[in-house]
C-alpha positions as CSV (number, residue, x, y, z in Angstrom):
1,M,-0.2,0.0,0.0
2,R,1.3,3.3,-1.1
3,I,1.0,6.3,1.4
4,S,1.6,10.0,0.1
5,Y,3.5,12.0,2.5
6,N,1.9,15.4,1.8
7,W,-1.8,13.6,2.0
8,L,-0.9,12.4,5.2
9,K,-0.1,16.0,6.3
10,Q,-3.7,16.7,5.3
11,F,-4.8,14.9,8.6
12,L,-1.7,15.8,10.7
13,K,0.3,18.9,10.9
14,I,3.7,17.3,11.8
15,D,6.8,18.2,10.1
16,L,9.0,15.4,11.0
17,P,11.9,14.1,8.8
18,S,9.8,11.3,6.6
19,E,12.8,8.9,7.9
20,E,11.3,9.5,11.4
21,T,8.0,9.1,10.4
22,A,8.8,5.8,8.7
23,A,10.4,4.5,11.9
24,L,7.8,5.0,14.0
25,L,5.1,3.3,11.8
26,T,7.3,0.4,11.3
27,D,7.1,0.6,15.3
28,L,3.5,0.5,15.3
29,G,3.5,-2.4,12.9
30,L,3.0,-0.4,9.8
31,E,5.8,-1.8,8.5
32,V,7.5,1.1,5.5
33,E,9.4,-1.1,3.6
34,V,10.7,1.9,1.1
35,V,10.4,6.0,0.9
36,E,10.3,7.0,-2.4
37,K,10.5,10.1,-3.8
38,Y,7.8,11.7,-6.2
39,Q,7.8,15.1,-8.3
40,S,4.3,15.9,-10.3
41,V,7.0,16.4,-13.1
42,K,10.0,14.0,-13.7
43,G,13.4,16.0,-12.4
44,G,11.3,18.8,-10.9
45,L,12.7,21.0,-13.7
46,V,15.9,21.6,-11.6
47,G,17.7,24.6,-13.4
48,V,15.1,25.9,-15.8
49,V,14.3,29.4,-15.3
50,V,11.8,32.4,-16.2
51,G,14.0,34.3,-19.3
52,E,13.5,37.0,-21.6
53,V,14.3,37.5,-25.3
54,K,16.0,40.5,-26.0
55,T,16.8,40.2,-29.4
56,C,15.5,37.3,-31.8
57,E,17.7,37.6,-35.6
58,K,17.3,35.0,-38.4
59,H,20.0,32.5,-38.4
60,P,22.8,33.2,-41.2
61,D,23.1,29.9,-42.3
62,A,19.7,28.1,-41.8
63,D,16.3,29.3,-42.8
64,R,14.1,27.6,-39.8
65,L,16.6,28.7,-37.0
66,K,16.9,32.0,-35.2
67,V,19.6,33.5,-32.6
68,T,18.2,35.1,-29.9
69,T,19.8,36.9,-26.9
70,V,18.0,35.9,-23.3
71,D,18.4,37.6,-20.0
72,L,18.2,34.9,-17.4
73,G,17.8,37.2,-14.6
74,D,20.9,36.3,-13.0
75,G,22.9,39.4,-13.1
76,N,25.0,38.1,-16.3
77,P,25.0,39.7,-19.6
78,P,21.7,37.7,-22.2
79,V,23.6,34.4,-23.4
80,Q,22.9,33.6,-26.9
81,I,20.3,30.9,-27.6
82,V,19.9,29.0,-31.1
83,C,15.8,28.3,-31.4
84,G,14.2,26.6,-33.7
85,A,10.7,27.7,-32.9
86,P,8.3,29.3,-35.3
87,N,6.7,31.4,-32.4
88,V,9.8,33.0,-30.6
89,A,10.1,36.5,-30.5
90,A,12.0,39.6,-28.9
91,G,10.2,40.7,-25.4
92,Q,8.7,37.2,-24.7
93,K,9.3,35.7,-21.3
94,V,9.9,32.0,-21.8
95,P,11.2,28.7,-19.9
96,V,14.7,28.4,-20.3
97,A,16.8,25.3,-19.3
98,T,20.7,26.3,-18.6
99,I,23.7,24.8,-19.2
100,G,23.6,21.3,-17.0
101,T,20.0,21.1,-16.8
102,L,18.3,17.4,-16.7
103,L,15.4,17.3,-18.7
104,F,13.0,14.7,-19.1
105,D,10.6,14.7,-22.2
106,A,6.8,13.4,-22.3
107,S,8.2,9.7,-22.9
108,G,10.5,9.5,-19.7
109,N,13.9,10.2,-21.6
110,E,16.9,11.7,-20.0
111,F,18.7,14.5,-22.1
112,E,21.2,16.9,-20.5
113,I,21.4,20.6,-21.9
114,K,24.9,21.4,-23.0
115,K,27.0,24.3,-24.7
116,G,27.0,23.7,-28.4
117,K,27.5,25.3,-31.7
118,I,24.5,24.9,-34.3
119,R,25.3,25.6,-37.7
120,G,28.1,27.6,-36.7
121,Q,26.5,29.7,-34.0
122,E,26.9,29.1,-30.4
123,S,23.9,28.2,-28.0
124,H,24.1,28.7,-24.3
125,G,21.1,26.7,-23.3
126,M,17.5,25.8,-24.9
127,I,14.3,27.9,-24.9
128,C,11.9,25.0,-24.3
129,A,8.2,23.8,-25.8
130,E,5.9,21.7,-23.2
131,D,7.0,18.4,-24.7
132,E,10.5,18.9,-23.5
133,L,9.8,19.9,-20.0
134,G,7.5,16.8,-19.7
135,L,4.7,19.3,-19.5
136,G,2.6,17.6,-22.2
137,T,2.8,16.7,-26.1
138,N,2.8,20.2,-27.6
139,H,5.4,20.9,-29.9
140,E,4.1,23.7,-32.0
141,G,6.2,26.0,-30.1
142,I,8.0,27.4,-27.0
143,M,6.3,28.2,-24.1
144,I,5.2,32.1,-23.7
145,L,5.2,32.8,-20.1
146,D,3.2,35.7,-18.3
147,A,4.8,38.9,-18.9
148,K,4.5,39.5,-15.1
149,L,6.9,37.2,-14.2
150,K,10.3,37.8,-12.3
151,L,13.5,37.1,-14.2
152,G,15.2,34.2,-12.9
153,T,12.5,32.6,-11.1
154,P,12.7,28.8,-11.2
155,L,9.9,27.4,-13.4
156,A,9.3,24.9,-10.5
157,E,7.9,27.6,-8.6
158,V,5.9,29.0,-11.3
159,L,4.2,25.4,-12.0
160,K,3.9,24.8,-8.4
161,I,6.0,21.3,-8.9
162,E,5.1,18.9,-5.9
163,N,7.6,17.3,-4.0
164,D,6.5,14.2,-2.2
165,E,7.7,11.2,-0.5
166,V,5.5,8.0,-0.6
167,F,5.6,5.4,1.9
168,E,5.5,1.4,0.4
169,I,3.7,-0.2,3.7
170,G,3.6,-3.6,3.5
171,L,0.1,-4.1,5.3
172,T,-1.0,-7.2,7.0
173,P,-3.9,-8.5,6.0
174,N,-6.0,-8.1,9.7
175,R,-5.5,-4.2,9.6
176,A,-8.4,-3.2,7.2
177,D,-8.7,0.0,9.5
178,A,-5.2,0.9,8.1
179,M,-6.2,0.8,4.2
180,S,-6.0,4.3,3.7
181,H,-4.5,7.8,4.1
182,M,-6.9,8.5,7.3
183,G,-6.2,4.9,8.9
184,V,-2.6,5.4,9.0
185,A,-3.1,9.2,10.4
186,R,-4.8,7.6,13.4
187,D,-2.0,5.2,14.0
188,L,0.3,7.7,13.7
189,R,-1.4,10.1,15.7
190,A,-1.5,7.3,18.7
191,G,2.4,6.5,18.2
192,L,2.7,10.8,18.7
193,L,0.8,10.8,21.8
194,L,2.6,8.5,23.5
195,R,5.6,10.0,22.4
196,N,4.2,13.6,24.4
197,K,3.4,14.8,20.9
198,N,-0.4,15.7,21.1
199,I,-1.4,16.3,17.4
200,E,-4.8,16.9,16.6
201,L,-6.6,14.6,13.6
202,I,-8.0,16.7,11.3
203,T,-10.7,15.2,9.2
204,P,-12.5,16.9,6.2
205,S,-15.8,18.8,7.4
206,V,-19.0,17.8,5.3
207,S,-20.4,20.9,7.3
208,A,-21.3,22.8,3.8
209,F,-23.1,19.4,2.5
210,K,-27.1,20.6,1.5
211,V,-29.6,19.6,-1.3
212,D,-29.9,22.1,-3.7
213,K,-32.9,20.8,-5.7
214,R,-35.1,17.2,-5.3
215,T,-35.8,17.0,-8.9
216,L,-34.0,13.6,-9.5
217,K,-34.8,10.9,-6.9
218,I,-33.6,7.3,-7.8
219,P,-35.5,5.0,-5.0
220,V,-33.3,2.2,-3.5
221,D,-34.6,-1.4,-2.3
222,V,-31.8,-3.7,-0.2
223,V,-33.6,-7.3,-0.7
224,D,-31.2,-9.1,1.7
225,A,-29.8,-6.8,4.1
226,K,-27.6,-9.3,5.2
227,L,-25.7,-9.0,2.3
228,C,-25.6,-5.3,2.5
229,P,-26.1,-3.9,5.8
230,R,-26.1,-0.2,5.1
231,Y,-26.7,1.4,1.6
232,C,-26.5,5.2,1.0
233,G,-27.1,6.9,-2.8
234,V,-27.3,10.3,-3.8
235,T,-27.9,12.2,-7.2
236,I,-25.8,15.0,-8.5
237,S,-26.8,16.9,-11.9
238,G,-25.8,19.7,-13.9
239,I,-21.9,17.8,-14.2
240,K,-19.3,18.5,-16.5
241,V,-16.6,15.1,-16.9
242,K,-13.6,16.4,-17.9
243,P,-9.8,15.5,-16.7
244,S,-9.4,16.4,-13.0
245,P,-7.5,19.6,-11.4
246,E,-3.4,19.3,-11.1
247,W,-3.8,18.5,-7.6
248,L,-6.4,15.8,-7.2
249,Q,-4.1,14.3,-10.2
250,N,-1.0,14.3,-8.2
251,R,-2.3,13.5,-5.3
252,L,-3.3,9.7,-7.4
253,K,-0.3,10.0,-9.2
254,A,2.0,10.2,-6.5
255,I,0.4,6.6,-4.9
256,G,0.5,4.9,-8.6
257,L,-2.8,5.7,-9.8
258,S,-3.6,7.1,-13.2
259,P,-6.0,9.9,-13.7
260,K,-9.2,8.9,-15.7
261,N,-11.6,11.7,-15.3
262,N,-12.9,14.2,-12.5
263,I,-16.0,12.1,-11.3
264,V,-13.8,8.3,-11.7
265,D,-11.0,10.0,-9.6
266,V,-12.6,11.5,-6.9
267,T,-14.2,8.0,-6.2
268,N,-10.8,6.9,-6.4
269,Y,-9.4,10.0,-4.2
270,I,-12.0,9.0,-1.4
271,L,-11.0,5.3,-1.6
272,H,-7.3,6.2,-0.3
273,E,-8.2,9.1,2.0
274,L,-11.2,7.4,3.9
275,G,-11.1,3.8,2.9
276,Q,-14.5,3.8,1.5
277,P,-14.6,2.5,-1.7
278,L,-17.9,4.4,-3.7
279,H,-19.0,4.1,-7.7
280,A,-20.7,6.5,-9.4
281,F,-23.5,5.4,-12.0
282,D,-24.6,7.5,-15.1
283,A,-28.3,8.4,-13.5
284,A,-29.7,8.5,-17.5
285,K,-28.8,4.8,-17.7
286,I,-30.7,3.8,-14.4
287,N,-33.8,2.6,-15.3
288,G,-36.5,2.8,-12.7
289,K,-35.3,1.9,-8.8
290,I,-31.9,0.7,-7.8
291,T,-32.4,-3.0,-6.0
292,V,-29.6,-4.5,-4.3
293,K,-30.1,-8.1,-4.6
294,T,-28.8,-11.7,-6.3
295,V,-29.8,-12.5,-9.9
296,A,-30.2,-15.7,-11.2
297,A,-27.3,-18.3,-12.0
298,G,-26.1,-18.0,-15.4
299,T,-27.1,-14.3,-15.9
300,K,-24.7,-12.9,-18.2
301,F,-23.0,-9.3,-17.4
302,V,-20.3,-6.9,-19.3
303,T,-18.0,-5.4,-16.8
304,L,-16.1,-2.2,-17.3
305,D,-13.3,-4.1,-19.0
306,D,-15.5,-5.2,-21.6
307,T,-15.6,-8.5,-20.3
308,E,-18.7,-10.6,-20.2
309,R,-19.0,-13.0,-17.0
310,V,-21.5,-15.3,-16.0
311,L,-23.0,-14.4,-12.8
312,H,-23.6,-16.9,-9.6
313,E,-26.3,-17.3,-7.7
314,D,-24.7,-15.9,-4.7
315,D,-23.5,-13.2,-6.4
316,L,-24.8,-9.5,-5.0
317,M,-25.7,-7.2,-7.5
318,I,-26.7,-3.9,-8.1
319,C,-29.5,-4.0,-10.8
320,D,-32.2,-1.5,-11.7
321,E,-35.5,-2.5,-13.7
322,N,-33.7,-3.5,-16.8
323,G,-31.2,-5.9,-15.0
324,P,-27.7,-6.0,-13.4
325,L,-25.5,-2.6,-13.2
326,C,-22.5,-3.3,-11.1
327,M,-20.9,-6.3,-9.2
328,A,-21.6,-5.0,-6.0
329,G,-18.2,-3.8,-4.0
330,V,-16.0,-5.7,-6.9
331,F,-16.5,-4.2,-10.1
332,G,-18.9,-1.6,-12.2
333,G,-21.0,-2.6,-15.4
334,K,-20.2,-1.2,-18.8
335,S,-23.8,-0.2,-19.4
336,S,-24.0,2.2,-16.5
337,G,-20.7,3.5,-16.7
338,V,-19.5,7.4,-16.6
339,T,-18.7,8.6,-19.9
340,E,-17.3,12.1,-21.3
341,T,-21.6,12.4,-22.3
342,T,-22.6,12.1,-18.5
343,T,-24.4,14.8,-17.0
344,S,-26.1,13.5,-14.0
345,I,-24.8,10.6,-11.7
346,F,-25.8,8.4,-8.7
347,L,-23.1,8.0,-6.4
348,E,-23.5,4.8,-4.4
349,S,-21.6,4.3,-0.9
350,A,-22.3,1.0,0.9
351,Y,-21.0,-1.2,3.5
352,F,-21.5,-4.8,2.2
353,N,-21.2,-8.3,3.8
354,P,-17.2,-9.3,3.6
355,V,-17.8,-13.1,2.9
356,T,-20.0,-12.3,-0.1
357,I,-17.8,-9.7,-1.4
358,R,-14.7,-11.8,-1.2
359,K,-16.5,-15.4,-2.9
360,T,-17.4,-13.2,-5.8
361,A,-13.9,-11.6,-6.2
362,K,-12.5,-14.9,-6.3
363,R,-15.5,-16.9,-8.3
364,H,-14.6,-14.6,-11.4
365,G,-10.8,-14.0,-10.6
366,L,-11.2,-10.2,-9.8
367,S,-9.1,-8.3,-7.5
368,T,-9.8,-4.3,-7.3
369,D,-9.3,-2.0,-4.9
370,A,-12.7,-1.9,-3.9
371,S,-13.4,-5.6,-3.6
372,F,-9.9,-5.6,-1.6
373,R,-11.2,-3.3,1.4
374,F,-14.9,-4.9,1.4
375,E,-14.0,-8.2,1.9
376,R,-11.7,-7.5,4.7
377,G,-14.2,-5.1,6.5
378,I,-14.6,-2.0,6.2
379,D,-16.2,1.0,8.8
380,P,-20.0,0.8,8.6
381,N,-20.2,4.1,10.1
382,I,-18.7,6.2,7.7
383,T,-20.5,5.3,4.8
384,E,-23.0,8.2,4.7
385,Y,-19.9,11.0,5.6
386,A,-17.6,9.5,2.8
387,L,-20.7,10.2,0.7
388,K,-21.0,13.5,1.5
389,R,-17.7,14.3,1.2
390,A,-16.9,12.8,-2.1
391,S,-20.3,14.9,-3.6
392,M,-18.9,18.0,-2.3
393,L,-15.7,17.4,-4.0
394,I,-17.5,16.2,-7.1
395,M,-19.4,19.4,-7.6
396,E,-15.8,21.2,-6.6
397,V,-14.3,19.6,-9.6
398,A,-17.0,19.0,-11.7
399,G,-19.9,21.5,-11.0
400,G,-23.3,20.8,-10.6
401,E,-25.6,20.8,-7.8
402,M,-27.3,17.9,-5.3
403,T,-31.0,17.1,-6.8
404,S,-31.7,14.5,-4.3
405,D,-31.9,13.8,-0.2
406,V,-29.5,11.4,1.2
407,V,-30.7,7.7,0.7
408,D,-29.3,5.8,4.1
409,L,-30.8,2.0,4.3
410,Y,-29.4,1.2,7.5
411,P,-32.4,-1.3,9.2
412,K,-29.8,-2.9,11.8
413,K,-26.7,-0.9,13.1
414,V,-23.5,-2.9,13.3
415,E,-22.4,-2.6,17.1
416,D,-19.0,-1.7,18.4
417,F,-17.4,-4.7,20.2
418,S,-17.1,-5.3,24.2
419,V,-13.9,-6.7,25.7
420,F,-12.9,-6.8,28.8
421,L,-9.1,-6.4,29.7
422,N,-7.4,-8.1,32.6
423,F,-4.5,-6.3,34.2
424,D,-2.9,-8.9,35.5
425,K,-2.9,-11.1,32.1
426,A,-2.0,-8.0,30.4
427,F,1.3,-7.7,32.2
428,K,1.8,-11.2,31.9
429,L,2.0,-11.6,28.7
430,I,3.8,-8.5,27.9
431,G,6.5,-9.4,30.4
432,Q,6.5,-6.2,32.4
433,E,4.1,-4.1,33.9
434,I,2.9,-0.9,32.4
435,P,1.3,1.9,34.1
436,K,-2.1,1.9,34.0
437,E,-2.7,5.7,33.1
438,T,-0.2,4.8,29.7
439,I,-2.8,1.9,29.3
440,K,-5.6,4.3,29.0
441,K,-4.0,6.7,27.2
442,I,-3.3,4.5,24.6
443,L,-6.7,2.8,24.5
444,A,-8.2,6.9,24.1
445,S,-5.5,7.7,21.5
446,L,-6.8,4.3,19.6
447,D,-10.3,5.2,19.8
448,I,-11.1,2.5,22.2
449,K,-13.7,3.8,25.0
450,V,-13.6,3.0,28.7
451,N,-16.7,1.9,29.6
452,S,-16.0,0.6,33.3
453,I,-12.9,0.6,35.7
454,T,-12.2,-2.1,38.2
455,D,-9.1,-3.3,40.2
456,A,-9.1,-6.0,38.1
457,G,-9.0,-4.4,34.6
458,L,-11.3,-2.3,32.3
459,G,-14.3,-3.1,30.4
460,L,-13.9,-1.4,26.6
461,I,-16.0,-0.4,24.1
462,I,-13.8,-1.5,20.6
463,P,-14.9,0.7,17.4
464,A,-16.6,-1.5,14.7
465,Y,-14.3,-0.4,12.3
466,R,-11.6,-2.3,14.4
467,V,-12.7,-5.5,13.1
468,D,-9.1,-7.4,14.3
469,V,-9.7,-6.3,17.6
470,Q,-12.4,-8.2,19.2
471,R,-10.6,-10.6,21.8
472,E,-8.7,-9.6,25.4
473,I,-5.4,-10.7,23.5
474,D,-6.4,-8.4,20.6
475,V,-6.3,-5.4,22.8
476,I,-3.1,-6.5,24.6
477,E,-1.7,-6.7,20.9
478,E,-3.0,-2.9,20.3
479,I,-1.4,-1.8,23.8
480,L,1.8,-3.8,23.3
481,R,2.4,-2.0,19.4
482,V,1.8,1.7,20.5
483,Y,3.9,1.2,23.5
484,G,6.6,-0.1,21.6
485,Y,8.3,-3.6,21.5
486,N,11.5,-1.7,21.7
487,N,10.7,-0.3,25.1
488,V,9.8,-4.0,26.8
489,N,12.7,-4.7,28.9
490,F,14.6,-8.1,28.2
491,T,15.5,-10.4,31.3
492,K,19.7,-10.5,31.6
493,K,19.2,-14.2,32.5
494,I,18.6,-16.9,30.1
495,N,16.9,-20.3,31.7
496,A,17.3,-23.8,29.6
497,T,17.5,-27.3,30.1
498,V,20.2,-29.2,28.5
499,A,19.0,-32.7,27.1
500,N,21.5,-35.9,26.8
501,S,20.6,-36.8,23.0
502,P,22.2,-40.3,21.8
503,R,22.5,-38.4,18.3
504,T,22.4,-35.2,16.7
505,E,19.2,-33.4,15.8
506,D,18.4,-32.8,12.7
507,Y,18.0,-29.0,13.3
508,K,21.3,-29.0,14.9
509,L,22.9,-30.4,11.9
510,Q,21.2,-27.3,10.3
511,N,22.3,-25.1,12.4
512,I,25.9,-26.0,11.8
513,V,25.3,-25.6,8.1
514,A,23.6,-21.8,8.6
515,H,26.4,-20.9,11.1
516,Q,28.9,-22.1,8.4
517,L,27.3,-20.3,5.4
518,N,26.4,-17.3,7.6
519,A,30.3,-16.9,8.5
520,L,31.2,-17.3,4.6
521,G,28.9,-13.8,4.4
522,F,25.5,-15.9,3.5
523,H,22.0,-14.2,4.4
524,E,19.4,-17.3,5.5
525,M,16.5,-16.1,3.6
526,M,12.4,-17.5,4.1
527,A,10.0,-17.7,1.5
528,N,6.5,-18.5,1.1
529,S,5.6,-22.0,0.3
530,L,2.8,-20.8,-1.5
531,T,3.5,-19.7,-5.5
532,T,2.1,-20.0,-8.4
533,G,1.4,-23.7,-9.8
534,D,3.0,-22.5,-13.8
535,Y,6.4,-22.8,-12.4
536,V,6.3,-26.6,-12.6
537,K,6.1,-25.5,-16.4
538,L,9.7,-24.5,-16.5
539,S,11.3,-27.5,-15.2
540,P,11.0,-30.9,-16.6
541,Q,11.9,-32.7,-13.6
542,L,8.5,-31.1,-11.9
543,K,5.2,-32.6,-12.8
544,E,1.8,-30.7,-12.9
545,E,-0.7,-33.1,-11.7
546,Y,1.8,-33.4,-8.4
547,N,0.7,-29.5,-7.5
548,V,-0.7,-29.4,-4.2
549,S,-3.5,-26.4,-5.0
550,M,-5.5,-24.4,-1.9
551,L,-9.4,-24.9,-2.0
552,N,-9.6,-20.9,-1.6
553,P,-6.2,-19.1,-2.5
554,L,-5.7,-15.7,-2.1
555,S,-4.2,-15.3,-5.6
556,N,-3.3,-17.1,-8.5
557,D,0.2,-16.3,-7.5
558,L,-0.4,-18.3,-4.2
559,A,-2.5,-21.0,-5.0
560,T,-0.2,-23.8,-5.1
561,L,2.5,-25.3,-2.4
562,R,5.9,-25.2,-3.9
563,Q,7.4,-28.3,-5.6
564,S,10.7,-26.7,-5.6
565,M,12.7,-24.1,-3.9
566,L,14.6,-22.7,-6.6
567,F,12.0,-20.6,-8.3
568,S,11.2,-18.7,-4.7
569,G,14.8,-18.4,-4.4
570,L,14.8,-16.8,-8.0
571,E,11.9,-14.4,-6.9
572,A,14.0,-13.0,-3.9
573,L,16.9,-12.1,-6.4
574,S,14.9,-10.5,-8.8
575,Y,13.2,-8.6,-6.0
576,N,16.5,-7.4,-4.9
577,I,18.0,-6.8,-8.3
578,N,15.3,-4.7,-9.4
579,R,15.8,-2.7,-6.5
580,K,19.4,-2.2,-7.1
581,N,20.9,-4.7,-4.6
582,A,22.7,-7.2,-6.9
583,D,25.4,-8.3,-3.9
584,L,23.6,-11.0,-2.8
585,K,24.5,-14.3,-1.0
586,L,21.2,-16.4,0.3
587,F,20.3,-19.6,1.3
588,E,17.2,-21.1,2.8
589,F,16.2,-24.2,4.6
590,G,12.4,-25.0,3.9
591,K,10.1,-28.2,2.6
592,T,8.7,-28.7,-0.7
593,Y,5.4,-30.8,-1.4
594,H,4.2,-33.3,-3.8
595,K,0.4,-35.1,-4.3
596,L,1.1,-38.9,-4.8
């Protein structure tokens, strides 16, 4: 999972170096595997400044070239630059790449600006077109800048190039609550609070949400509330589908998403901001009311990727009176998707049964950002808030007005969890006593409410979005990870029983070999025993019929127990080499599996 540091700072006003933040997140159990630099324009336009063309004359030896002198605003005399653009003229403010500047074109190709001669005339830089700066594909002429700009101003400041740092977090499957920027910010706030840095968690306000008209009401019916415990929707009319503004595109690009259009981009933005998947339907393509239900087995449905899928009788679908419109929580339908001609939408925000979504996604071999979150369990109480937040953002970037009340079908509220924490048991498992006030402080920072207090322990109310904290041992784990494993004292004495064994055990031989290899500079690795079944096709010594396959695999890449340890080792080599770490000496002890 990729988390933008700039985005994270919208929730927490912090100025910590990214290295400190990454270390704290790792201590909290959100392991940061790498921190990457991101620039909205590759290279950051370092060395490109605002210049002014002072003179522009025809090149004496080339009809299509011009010899210009350009003031770079550095206090030195104007420099001579040969330019081939048809629109260059004296008096213009233009972007100039100075000597030594590294530029990246629209295709990402790097080139360096050097002093040179063009048809016998010296050239000390380059007056740039849009595509030469990586800002687009236009090469019809040089960029003409605002005449009011100050000479010598870095172009990165003029264009407000965004520089960001992105955390690649190896999130464990149980932490569904942290699959968003707000979720990571909640954890980070808890960690900072225990380190005596009390920083407020800032959540986007929806207080300005209002209904403008009630001219496009679309009724909703949920047939089975067990499959869909909560369903919200609202209509927005008068929108204009177009590219998103730069700030929104930059947020998505930073975390590895490709912008589509302003409507789709907002739904993706909210998913990664709050952890709530959304779906926008073209309201003009909805016939009658919305019905959330299963359909007959064998029903055919074309998804957004133009693939026709045959539905199972247990697949939960969003339907209108003509049939299915969307695979609930998994994938949208081609017939109701938002296009450039869409002028009104029905925006959906829902909480679906995790098991239902997981089975549908596995049946159809689909793994989307939405299904990834739904099948692990999202926050059922954020549904309406996320819908309002998205609606306001859509109107900000696409115009339009709210044309219906919010439909919110929530017949039976998903209750918070109740857990009793016994102090003695917690201290025994942790290995030392932690001040009870510190425990209360940690729990409060995690939005866990203390319902009752006794000498023995605490009666707690766990938020419904913490689906991984339903037992006492889970609460103890939460306390420990925020308190910090590094803060737990270790005993200076080791107790052990020496057994008189008549033979050398296998594990002892393994340890001897491991120590010898380690002394020679090797590192022990431990690979997943689950792998793809396709690897057997790469070796004549392996047989496909010997594969031990999982009944309910997480993915095709983790569907089969390995017959050979060779390929997991090659995967480790590939992973490291692709990250510029080629100095490798690895070994592994493990098991292989064969069906007899």
